[in-house]
N, C-alpha and C positions, 0 to 999 in steps of 0.2 A: 509676736514673740515666737522664737524658735521652739518647735515641739519635737519630741522624740517618742519612739515606741520601743519599749524594752521587752524582749521575748522572755519566755518562762525561765530560761536558764539564768539570764541576767537578773531577773527579779529575785530568784533564790539567792544568787550571789550578793545582791544588794542587802538581803537580810543578814547574810553572814558578815558582810563588811560594815554594817550599820545602815544599811539600807538608805422732632423733628426730622428730619428725615432726608439725609443726603446720601448719595451713592459714593462708596469709597472702594478702592482696590487695594490689594496688599502692597502694591508698589508705592502708594502714597506715603510721604514722610511727615505729613501734618494732618491732624484730625480735621474733618470738615469744620469750617468756621461756625462757631456757636452764636446764634442770635441772642443777645442779652435780653433778659426780661427787664421790664421797666422797674428800676430800683426806687423810683420816687414813690414813697408810700402815700396813699390817699390821705388828705388832711381830714381828720375827724373833727366834727363839731361838738364832741362830747368829752367831758372830763370826769375822772373818778376822784372824788373828794372824800376823805375820811377824817372826821374830827376825833380828837382825844376824848375818852370818856370823862364826864364830869366827876368832880371829887366825891359827890354824894353817891355815886354808883358803886363805891367800894363796899357797900353793905348788900349789894345785889349779887345774885348768881350770874354766871356767864351768860346763860340764856336770857335772863332778864335784861342784862346790859345790852345784848344784841338787839332785843326787841325795842328797847328804849332808843337806841341809836338809829334804828331803821324808821323811826317815826318821821313823817314828812316835815320839811323845814317850815317854821312859822314864817309869816310874811316879813316880820322884822329881820329874822335870821337870813332869809334869802336876799332881802334888800341890802343888808350889810355885806354879804358875800359878793353881791353884784357891784356895789360901790368899790370894794377892794379890787375886784377883777378888772374893773374899768370897761366892762362890756355887759350888755343886757344878757341875763341868764334866766333859764327856766329849769325847774327840777323835773327830771324824768321819773326815776324810781330809785329805790335802795336795793343793794345786793346783800347776800347773806352774812358778810363779815362786818356789816354796819356802815359800809361806805355808800355814798350817794352818787348817782349819775346826774350831772347837770349839763344842760345844752346851751351852747353859745348861740345866741340868736343871729340871724342873717347868714351870710356865707363867709365865715372867717378864713383868712389865709394862715399859713404856718406861723408867721410872725405874731399875729394876733393871739393864736392859741398859746404860743410859748410865753407871751407877755402876761396873759391871764394866769397861767400856771405859776409864773414867777411871783406875781402879785399875791395870789392866794397862799403860796408857800410861806409868805412872810407873816401870816397870822399865827399867833402863839398857840392857839388851840387846834391847829390843823396838824394831824399826824402825818398825812402825805396827800399829795395831789399829783395826778399824772394824766396824760392824754389817754383817752379810751381808744387806742389804736385799732385799726381794722387789719386783721390777718386773713390770709387766703390759703387755699389748698396748695400743696407743693408737688403737683404733677405737671409734666410738660406735655401739652396736647399733641396728638399725632394722628395719622390716618393709616398706620401700618395694618396689613391685612393677613399676615401669615406668621407662623412661628410655632413654638412649643414651650412647654414648661421647663425650660433649661434651668431655671433657678432652683427647682425642687430636686434636681438630679445630682448624682455624685460629682465630685471635682475631677476634672481631667486636665491636670496641669501640663504644661509643655516646657521642655528644657530650653528650647530656643524659640520663644513665641514670636509669631508674626502678628503684630498689633492689628486688631480689627478683623482677623480672619482665622485665629487658632485658639485652641483651648476651650474649656467649658468650666467656668468658675462658679458652679452652682453651690448651694448650701447643703446638699446631701441630706435632705429631709427623708428621702426614701430609706436610707440606712437608719436614721433616727427612729423611724416608725416601728422598727423591730423592738424598740424598748418603750416608747411612749407615743401616744397619739393626742395627748392633751386633755384627756377625759375629765370633764367637770370644771376645768379652770375657766373663770369668767374673764373675758377680755373686752374692755370698753373701747369702742371706736368713736372718739370725739371728733366729729366730722360733719358731713352734710346730711347725715341720717341714713336711712336704709330703704330699699325697695323690696317687695316680696318676691325675691328671686327663687326659682325652684331649687337651685343648688345651695341655698341657705335655709329657706323655710320648709323645704321638702315639697313633694307633689301636692298641689291643692292647698298648700300651707298659707298662713297669713301672718302679718306683723302683730295684729291685735285680734284675738289672743296670739301670743308668741308660739311658734311651732318650729320644728326642725332644730337648727343650731342657734336660734335666737333664744335667749334666756328670758327676755321681757320685751315689751314694746318700746322700752326706753323712755327718754324725755327730750323735749324740745325747749332749749333755753334761749333761742333767738328772741331778743326783746324788742327789736324794731320791726314794725309790721311790713315795711317795704323790703327789708332783707329777708324776712321770713317768706315773703311771696304773697301776702294778703293783698287783695285787690282794693282799688280805690272805692269801688262801689260798696264795700263792706265797712267803710269808715276809715280806711287808711289814707293818710295825707299823700297827695300825689308827689310832693317834693320829698326827696330822701332825707333832708335835714329837718323834717317835721318832728312833732312831739308825740306821735302815736306809739304808745308802749303796749306790748303784748305780754301777758303773764306766761310763765312756764306751763307747759301742758304735757301730760303723760303719754306722749306718742311721738316717736322720733322718725316718723315716715318722711322720706325725702320727697317733697312736692316739686322739686326741680329748681335749679339755679340759673335757668335760661334768662336771657336779657332781651326784652322786646324793644321795638323802635320807640315806643312811648317811654320806656325806662330811660333810653338815651336822650330823648327830648327833655324829660323832666329833670334829669340829673347827668348832664354831659361830663362833669368832672369825674364822676364815679363810674359811669357807664360809657366809655368812649366807643367810637365806631368799631365794629368787629374786625378782628385780625387773627392770624394763626395763633397768637398768644392770648387773645381775648375772644374766644368763640361765643356766639350767642346761644348755642345749644346747651342743654343741661349736661353736667359732667358725670353724674351718678358716682361721684368720687368716693363717698362713704361705702357704697355697695361694692365698688372695686376693691377697696382696702379690706373690707370684711371678708370677701371671697379669698383673698390671699392668705388671710389668717385662718379661716375656718369654713371654707366651702366644704360641703358634705363629701366624705370620701367613700370610695368603694360602692357607689350607687349607680355606676354605669352612665352617669350624666356629667357632661361638661368637664370642669376642672376639679382639683382637690386642694384644700387648704393645707398650709404647713402644720397646723394643729387641728386636724379635721374633726376631732371629737371635743374641741373646746366649745364654749358658749359665747356668743356675741351679745354684748350689751350696747345698743346704739344710743348715741347722745348727739342730738342735732344742735350745732352751734354756728354752722356756716350756711349761708344762703346766697342770695344774689349779691355779688360783689365781695363776698367774704363774711367776716363776723367780727364783732367787737371783743377785745380782750376781757372785758368784764363778763360777757356771756360765756366765753371759753373758760374763764376761771370758775364760774358757777357750775359749768358742766363737769369740770375736773373734780370739784368737791362732791358733787352728787354721785359721780361714778365710783368714787372711793367710799361713799357713805359717810362723809364728814360734813355734809351740808347741814347746817343747824336747823333748817326749817323743813326741807323735803327729804323724807327717808327713802333709801334705796334698799329694797329687800334682797338684792343680788349684788353685793359689793364686788367690784372688779379687783382682781389681783394684778392685772396688767392694763395699762391705759395707753392707747396708741394715739399719738398726736401727729398726724401727717398734715401739718399746717404750719404757717409761720409768716413773718413779715419783717421788714427793715426796722430796727430799733433795739434798744437795750431791754433787758428783762425787767418788766414793771413789778412794783411791789405787790399788786393784786395777783399777778401771775405767780410770782415766787411764793407768796403766802399759801396760795391754793396748792401748788406743787409740794411744798413742805408738809402741809397737812395730809395730803394724800400719801406721800412716802412714809410719813410717821405712822400711818395706819397699816403699812405693809404693802402698798401698791407700788409696782414697778412702772415708771413712766418712760416711754420710748418716743423720741422726737426726731422729726426730719431735720436734717442739717440745712436744707434750703437749696434752691435751684438757680443761683445767680453767679456761679463760678467765682466765688468771692470768699473772703474771710468770714467764717461762721460766727465770729464774735460780734458781727454787725446785725445778727438776725435772732429774733426771739420766736418761740421759747427755746430754741436750740442753744442759746447762750445762757440759759438759766442754770442754777445749781440743782443737784440731785436728780438729773435726768441722764438717760442714755442717748447720746446724740449720734445719728446715723448718716453717714455719707453714702453715695451711690457708686457702684462699679458697673461696668458693662460686662457682657458675657466673656470678654477677653481678659477680665481681671484688672483692667486699668480704670482709673477714675473716669466716670462719665463726664463728658465735656461740660455739662451744666452744673455739676454737683459743687456745693460749697465744701470747704476744706478747713483744716486746723489753721489757727493763726500763724502767720509767718513770723520769723525772728524779729522783723521790724516792728511788730505789735508788742510793745512792752507795757502799754497802759492797761489793756484788758484782754490778755491772751485767753483763748478758749480752745480746748482740744476736742476733736471728734473722738468718740469712744470706739467706734467700729464702722467698717464699711459693709454694705450688704448689696444684694442683687436688685438694682433699680433699673438696669438696662441702659443702653446707649444706641438709640435707633438711627443715629447718624451712620452707623455701620450697617447700612442696608444690605439685606441678603444674608448677613451673619447673625446679627442681633435683632430679633423681631420685636423685642419689648417684653413686658410682663403681661401675660394673659390672665384675666380674671373676670369676675361676674360684673354685669352691667344691665342696662335697660335699653330696649330698642327705640324708645321714643326720644325725640329731640327736645321736648318741652316738659309737659307734665307726664308722670310715669304711666306706662301701659300696665295696668294691674292684672290683666288676665293672660295675655300671650306675650308679655314684654320681656321675659327672661332672655338675656343675650350675653355675649362675651365680647370683650374688647382688649386690645393691646395698648398699654400706656407705659410711659417711662417717667422717672423722677425719684427724688428722695422720698416722696410720698409712697412709692412702690417698694423702696428698700426698707423703710421703717416697719411695715407689717410683717416682713420676713423675720425681722428680729423679734417682734412681739410674739409671733408664732413659736419661735424657738424658746422664748422665755416661758410660754405656756407649757411646752413639752417638759422643760426643766422643772417647773412647779408641780406638774402632774406626777413626776417621778419623786421629787423631794419637796413636799409642801412647806417644810420649815425654812427654806432658803429666804434670806432677807434681801431687800433691794440692793444693798451694798455688796453682798456676797455674789448675787447674780451678775452684777456689773463686772466684778473681778473675774468670775469664771468665763464670761463671754469674751473678755479681752485676752484671756489666756488660752482659749480653745478655738483658735482661728486657723484658717488657711493662709499661708504666706502670700504676699503680693508678688506677682511676676515683675520682672524688670524689663524695661523697654528703652533702648537707646534711640529708637526711632521717634517715639512720641514722649520725650522726656518730661514734658509739662504735665503729663497725666500719669507718671510713674510714681505710684504711692510708695513703693519699696525704697526708692532712692530719696524722695522728698520727705518721706515720713510725715505726711500730712492728711492721711485718711483714717487714722485710728490704728489700733493694734494689729489689724489684719482683716481678712474677709470672713464673714459669718460662716461658720461650719456647725450646722445643727447637730450632726452626729457627735462631734467632739464635745459640744456644749452639754448635751444630754448625758453623755458618758461621764463627764467630769462633775456633773451636778450631784452625783452620788458619793463623791469622795469627801470625807468629813474633815480632812486635815487642811491646815492653812498653807498658803504659798511658802511660808518660811519653813514649815515642817516638811513639806514636799522637797524643798531644796536640800535640807539636811538628810532626808531619807534617800536621796539619789546621789549623794557625794560618791565619787569613785575612789579607787584606792590611792591615787596620788593627791587627793585632797581638793581637786578642782571640781567645779560644778558640773554635773552631768546634763547640762543644757538649760537649766533654770526653769522650774515650773513644769518639768516633764511629768506626764502621767505614768504611773507604774501600771502599765497596761500591755499585756501580750497582744501581738498582732491578731486582730479578729478574735480576740479571746473572750472569755466569760467575764463580764464586769463584776460578778460576785466574787470570783476567784481573785480578780485584780484587787478588789477591796480588801480581801483577806490578806493578800500579800503586802498591801500597803500598811495595814495595821501591824503586821508582823515586823515590817521594816521599822516602824516607829517605835515599837516595843524594844526591838533589838538595839536601836540607837540609844534609847533611854537607859537600858541595862549597861551598855558599853560606857556611857558617860559616868555612871555610878561606879563601875568597875575600875576604870583607868586610874583614879587616884590611889586605889589600893595597890594596883600593880606597880605604880611608880614608887611607892614606899618600899616594896619588897626588892 
């Protein structure tokens, strides 16, 4: 959306008037070929089945109904479900909304899973049934070794951009910090967990008890012992499709998501041979995301987070091979303190989901998101890294979320980033909300990636001297930039609602640059990357303006009746936001007075 800046004179006048990594050169006319990630989602052997409450539960409280619904199936009930499904089933566990996780025995293919779902859906007492899909992190692995924090710096637009070698489309956090640093706002990172990084927990700090910018040790909701990383010697079945369930634990420490040779032997369909897109080393993904949001600032160490005074709430839902949607849904509920069983003393106001997978938004996901948003939490989600229509990927295609695409340093869409649905998608179109700084490391030498906190170990975390830094790219890296900006906004104006924040973000952006050279990645022309590029300074500035978009339009009408740009802030260049707010209020009052006066003038 086009923005404008009105100087003091015009503000007063408004009151009077009614107020991966390939080398590229600048000469190239095509971005380096992007190697597609494998879009074929791993076939899960788990289903989420929720039955309708029995009639007699109408006399119970909501808590009593959930408790009753979470009771294990009787042998007769499981046998009936099994006969209906047409395949051998075993119950794993129940989740907090009363749904049950059931396991299809053997090694079912996609057709068998879909058939079982179709059969169970036909039962009159089933509220819903869906595949418990496996989602993964949304970062693109790389081995870049140099760069800087361009994403935190001010915008340096260029009139005639040379794609891949000019401009700096940062989010301008350093200007936003003059107004807000995110003090006290809790941001949940629903991810792989956290490692005790010196730039997050502080010198000599720990996860438990929480120190530095950690607000608590968090929670681990990974229910399958193999994904969590539990060893076979401690009772975990060697085969991934086993029935060993682990209860949630109050510690979100990232024990590593590395994949061993034995993992690949036991579960070849889930853990294929290593490749650049399937590394066997641990990603420390949650630590990297957390650092972008709230690495400690002004401490003379490493990097700085976009909201360096915010507090991180780690929630572990992803492990080896990813994580189940049922576990992710549980993590979202707990983060927002709407989990009916496990209390969270530090409810998150922002929930970062740098994860996703191929498929529609499931009922369990959407219900958890709706409950979290209803509690006041803002949910920010990665669009995905498949250079594809975002409508095909969840939770980016869920309702009530802020969906984030990725741009490179040059302001163009990163080669891997998903994008808004094209006009050909009339069945289920989904729009990206905003684009943010995720990097495009195919522009080697110009775009180094996003630098953030990591761990030096390739497998289990080095807990003593393992604090390290790494460059990554992906919509996973773009998303925490938006989460950090939201934390700054909430620190300044705590009363903002999730819907209002989404509106402000979309109206407070840097315009996309235009490129005739790389037209496929030109967000300005294609209009498929959201409203614009994240600008933290403008978002924080506009978070203090109390009037609606409609009021702002009326207040900025010019003398010939045309719109003064639409949604423009009444803000003097580099001016005092308090003075701007006063001028805005004066403009609104003047407009109201004029509306009342005009009928009288007409009669005279």
